[in-house]
C-alpha positions in Angstrom: 85.8 103.7 111.5 83.7 100.8 109.9 81.1 103.7 108.8 83.8 105.9 107.4 85.1 102.7 105.6 82.0 102.6 103.2 82.4 106.0 101.8 86.1 106.8 101.5 89.2 105.8 99.9 91.1 103.3 101.3 93.6 106.2 100.9 91.9 108.4 103.3 90.8 105.9 105.8 93.7 105.0 106.5 94.8 108.2 106.9 91.8 108.7 109.3 92.8 105.2 111.3 96.3 106.2 111.7 94.6 110.1 113.3 92.2 108.0 115.4 95.2 105.5 116.4 97.4 108.9 117.3 94.7 110.0 119.6 94.1 106.9 120.9 90.3 107.0 120.2 90.1 103.3 119.1 89.4 100.6 120.9 91.2 97.4 119.7 88.9 95.3 120.6 86.0 96.5 119.5 87.1 97.0 116.2 88.4 93.4 116.2 84.8 92.6 117.0 83.4 94.3 114.4 85.7 93.2 111.9 85.2 89.9 112.7 81.0 90.3 112.3 80.9 93.0 110.3 79.7 90.6 107.8 79.2 92.3 104.4 79.9 95.6 105.1 81.2 98.0 102.5 85.1 98.7 103.0 85.7 96.1 105.7 87.6 94.4 103.5 89.8 97.8 103.4 89.4 98.4 106.4 90.3 94.8 107.5 94.1 95.3 105.8 94.6 98.7 107.3 93.9 97.1 110.7 96.2 93.5 110.3 98.9 95.6 109.0 99.2 98.2 111.3 102.7 97.3 113.2 104.8 98.5 116.2 106.2 101.2 114.1 102.8 102.4 112.6 101.5 102.6 116.1 104.0 105.5 116.6 103.7 107.5 113.9 102.0 111.1 114.3 101.3 112.2 111.2 100.0 110.5 107.6 103.0 111.7 106.1 104.9 109.7 108.4 102.2 106.3 107.6 103.1 107.2 103.7 107.1 107.1 104.0 107.1 104.0 106.2 104.8 102.5 103.3 107.6 103.9 100.7 109.8 101.9 102.7 108.4 99.0 102.3 107.3 99.4 98.7 111.2 100.6 98.0 112.9 98.1 100.0 114.6 100.3 102.1 115.0 98.6 106.0 112.2 100.1 108.1 113.2 102.9 110.6 112.6 103.3 114.2 110.3 106.5 113.9 109.1 109.1 116.3 112.5 108.7 118.8 114.6 111.2 120.5 118.6 111.3 118.5 120.8 114.1 120.7 117.9 115.4 122.2 115.4 115.9 119.7 112.5 114.1 118.5 113.2 112.7 114.6 110.8 111.3 112.6 113.0 108.4 111.2 116.3 107.0 111.9 118.4 104.4 111.4 120.6 104.0 113.8 123.0 101.8 112.3 123.3 104.2 109.8 123.3 106.8 112.3 121.3 108.6 109.6 117.8 110.6 110.5 114.9 111.4 107.7 113.0 114.3 108.6 109.6 114.8 107.0 108.0 117.9 106.0 105.2 119.1 104.8 103.7 122.5 104.4 100.8 121.9 106.2 102.9 121.2 109.8 105.8 123.3 109.2 104.8 126.3 107.5 105.6 129.9 110.0 108.6 131.0 111.0 108.4 129.2 114.3 108.8 125.6 112.8 110.8 126.8 110.0 113.1 128.1 112.8 112.9 124.9 115.3 113.9 122.6 112.0 117.0 124.5 110.7 118.0 124.1 114.5 117.2 120.7 115.0 118.9 120.2 111.4 122.3 121.9 112.8 122.4 119.9 116.1 122.4 116.8 114.9 124.7 117.7 111.9 127.4 118.6 114.9 126.6 115.6 116.9 127.9 113.8 113.7 124.5 112.2 112.6 123.3 112.5 108.5 120.3 114.1 108.4 118.3 114.2 105.0 114.9 116.5 104.9 112.3 115.3 102.6 109.5 117.1 101.5 105.8 115.2 101.3 106.5 116.9 97.2 109.1 115.2 97.0 108.3 111.9 98.2 105.3 112.2 95.6 107.0 113.4 92.7 110.3 112.8 93.1 110.6 108.9 95.0 112.9 107.2 92.6 115.5 109.6 93.9 114.3 109.8 97.3 115.3 106.1 98.0 118.1 106.0 95.7 119.5 109.4 98.3 118.6 107.1 101.0 120.1 103.9 99.6 123.5 105.5 100.1 123.7 107.3 103.2 122.8 103.7 104.4 125.8 102.5 102.7 127.8 105.0 103.1 127.7 104.6 106.7 127.9 101.1 106.3 131.3 101.4 104.7 132.4 103.9 107.1 132.2 101.4 110.2 
């Protein structure tokens, strides 16, 4: 990670960090020592920032898109959702239990093909039948229409509060 920090952009470093974390390849104690002792090595400031901002939610993410979504929620001042939790028998990407709202994050890279397509449609249908609001959000929509996505989530969160 320290070597990567010197040669790749912070965004890509974060993706690599999250992937290494997901695969349990990081030794947090060793990394903390390297970051404290790293001297003036290039990229350490970015790596320190990434290392220090890792929250329990980030530790449970399974993809760079989920990390981007958590960043997005923070930037848009949306409440932080639970990530990768089981809801009505399905592992969901993001969940606000008080609002009974699920966000399913989709990217072409991870969801192309007949099986993922069919599995995701069944999941959304079953969750809706269980009374859970589900909003699918693609990586492209998150990037290109972030304001609209944030407004949709705000409305869904507000709607559920009004119902209660």
